N, C-alpha and C positions, 0 to 999 in steps of 0.2 A: 412837557415835551408830548403825552398822550394831546390833551387839547391841541399845541400847534397843530398834531398830525391830523385831527377831526378836520379843527379848520380849515390845514391845506385841500382836504379831501374838497371839502362844498367851493372852496373859492375855485379847484382845477374843475367843477363840475359842472359850474355858472357861468364861467368865465374865461378860462385859460385852456387853450387848446392842450395843453402837457400840464406835465408834471408841476406843480408848484413848490418853489426851494426855499424860500421863506417868507416869509408877513411879518411885515412889521406895527409902530403904532407911535404917532408920535407921543409926548409925552402930556398935551392935555387932552387925551384920549378924540382930537377931532379932524383926525386922518390915520389910512389904514394903506398900508401899499402895500402890494406881493409883488412876485419876480419867480418868473418859472423859464422850462424848458422849451416854452415857446417863442423866445428872445422879448417876452415884452417886459413891464415896471407897466402896472397899475394901480392908480392912487382912486381911493374910496371914503366916501363920508360912509361912518362906523355910523353914526346913527339911522340913516335912513336904508343903505346898503346899497345905495345907485355909486358907479364907478361915474368916475369924475374926468377922467383923462386916461389914456397909455400913451407910454414915454415909449418913443421907437427910437431902436440905428439902432441897436444892438447884434454883432453877426452870431454871434455864439447864446448859447443856454447861459442863461443870468442865476447866478448862484445865490449873490446875496444883498439886501438889501437894507437902509438906514432911514428915517430921516434927523435933521441934522435939530437939533435942542429949540429953534426958536418955529420950528416948520415950515422953514419961508425954503428949506432944499431940500434935495435925496440924493442920493448918494447907493452907485450901486456897481457889482461888478463881474464881469460875464469871464466867458470863453473865446471870449474875441479873437482873433488871430491877428 
């Protein structure tokens, strides 16, 4: 949990404009996904640290995110009305 909080602060500083709520890593460690109060889900390449893409569409803070076991999909949940 301490490690997750440290990573969360780093992602907030680098690319999110508000609190980072959750980080998920794919089973093969090739993708990392973060989500936060800025209503964004971000997909990263953990080997390079580069942002692959922003997933937009939520109208509220995004509280959790996960990656499918085959790394071909992302699921997120938010405070959308």
